[in-house]
N, C-alpha and C positions, 0 to 999 in steps of 0.2 A: 644281585648287582644291577644297578641302573644302566641305562644306555649312555649315560654321560661318561666323560673321561674317567678311566679307572683310577681310583685313589689307592695308593700302595704304601704300606708300612713295611719296613725291613728290620730284622733283628740280626745282629752280628756280634760276635765276642772278640774278634781279633783285628787283623790288619785291614780287612774289608776289601780284598781284591775283587771279590764277586760284586760287592756293592759298587766299586769303582767302575766295573764293566757295565752295570745297569745304568749308572749315571751317564757314562760315555755314550751308551746306545741312545739314551734319551736326547742328549745333546746333538747327536748325529741325525735325529729325526726318525730313528728306527723303532722307537719305543714310546708310543703316545700315551703316557701315564703321568699322573701327578704323584710325586713322592711327598707324603704328608708327615712322615715320621721315620726316623732311624733310632732304634733303641738298642741298648746293650746291658748286659749284666756286669760290665766292667767300665767304670768311669774313665779309665785310661785307654780304652780301646781306640786304636787309630781310625777305626771305621767312623767314630763319632766326629773326628776332625775332618774327615772327607766329606761327611754330610754337611757340617757347618760351612765348609768352604763352598759347597754347592747351594747353600741357602735353604737346606732342608732342616726342619725342626728336629731336635735330638732329645733323648731321654736316657738316663742311666739309673737303673735300680740295683741296689746292693742286696743280693740274696741273704746276706747275714743279718739284714734288718728285719727279717720275717721269721716266724717260728718254724716253718717247714716249706717244702717245695710247693705244696698246694696253695698256701697263702701268698707266696711270692708270685706264682703264675696267675692267680686270680687278680692280683694288683696289676701285673703286667698287662693282662688282656683288658682290664678296665682302661688303662692308659691308651692302648691301641684302639679300642672302641671309641674313646673320646676324641681321637685324632680324625675320625671320620673315614678310616681306611675301609675299603671294600675287600682288599686282599692283603694277606701277610706273607712275606717272603723270608724264609730262614736262609741266610747267606753266611754260613759259618757260625751259627748260633750253637754253642757247645753245651746245651743243657737239654735234658729230657723233659718234655712238657707233661704236666699233670692232665690226666684224662678229663676230669671235671671242668677244668678251665678251658680245655681245647674243644670240648664237645660242641658249643654253639658256633664254632668256627670251622668245623670239618667241611671240606669242600671249598674253603676259602684260604687255605694255607698250603704253600708249596715249599719244598726243601730241596737243596742240591746236596748230593752225597757222593764222595769220591770212591765209588766202586760200581760194578755192574750188578746192582741189586737184582735178585735177593742175596747175592754173595756179599759177605763181609759187612754186615750191619755193625754200627758202632764205630769204634776208634781203630787207628793203626791199619787202615785199609791197604795202603801200599805195601807195608811190611808183610801183611798176611797174604796178599796176592803173590809176592815174590817167594815167600816160604812155601806156598802151595805149588810153585812151579807153573803158574798160569802163563799162557802164551799171549793172553789178551787181558787188558785192564780198561777201566773207563770211569765214567761219571754218570749219575742218574739224577733226574728231577722227578719228584713224585708228590702226590697229594699227601698231606700229613694226617695220620690217624693216631690213636693212642698207642698203637703198636710201634715200637722203635724201628724207624727206617722201614716200616712195613706197609705203608699206604700204597694205593694203586700207582703204578708207574705211568709217567707221561712220555718221557723221552730219555735217550741215552746217547753218549758219545763214547767211541771206542778207540783205543790205540794198541798197537802191538808192543809186547814187552820185549825189550832188547836183551841179548845175552849179558851185556855189561851194565845193565840197569841196577841201581841201588834205590833205596827209598827216596832219596833226594832227587835223583835224576828222573825217576818215574813221576814224582809229584810235579816237578818243573815242566815236564813234557805234557802232562795232562792238563795243567792249569789253563793254558790258552783255549783248550776245548771247553772247559767249564765256563770260561768267560764269553764264549759264543752260545753255549747251550742255555744258560739261565735266561739271558735277555730274549732269546728266541721263543722260549716257552712262555715267558711273561707276555710277550707280544701276542701270542695266541689267545691268552686270557683277555688282553686289552681289546682285541678285535671281536671278542665273544665267539670265536670259532671253537675254543676250548671251554667246556662248561662241566659243572658237577650236577648230574641229574639222576635222581633216584639212587643216591648213594654210590654213584660210579661216574667215571669220566666219560664225556662224549666229545667227539671232534666232528664238526660240521653236522651235528645232529645224529651221528651214529656212534654206537659204543666203541670206545677205544680199548680193545682187548690186547693189543700188542704195542709196546712202547715205540714211539717214533725214533728214527735213527738220524743223528746229525751227520750230514754229508757236506761236501764242498759247497753246495748251493743251498744249504738250509736243512730243514727237517723233512723226512719222508717216511713212509711206511717201509719197513725192512722187507 
């Protein structure tokens, strides 16, 4: 990544609430990045309309137009590379990425996932946390590798599980923390405080071995 303003592409499959949080943070002057592309695997994704309203170029690719996941992902990353993006943010992109397509981008892709990884990789995280009787739940931002939701952790936000929580209430209470967590992590990348060095994350030039914790005043070491 160059020292110039970070160019960011975002992929989203759904309503784009985390994308909206990123765009709002940029408008508030808290996120000094240029959004160069928002892409989706669904042409009807509301996230694309959010991006268009914000003046960000958009792209939709239909996976059914490709023979398999590998060919779709290679085409997807070709479009992302053509946008000039330095970094790719997965903000509710509901597809597993092919390892071959992802390899040239490792260290430049981050994802937000609604669980305290390594717990509950994959889908239905709120349901699984409740079924396990967890007293704490949360969200994680991590660098993306070919291992599903298994890349090195960057930061996490935590909430207490309430006795009367169900899937919907737990998801609703977590979402505002997700909307703080993702822009804050991306701001670390934009400032070059967070970097990928020798196949591992570094913060301020030191290995990041423990994920940062989101507190009232931002991210901190736990």
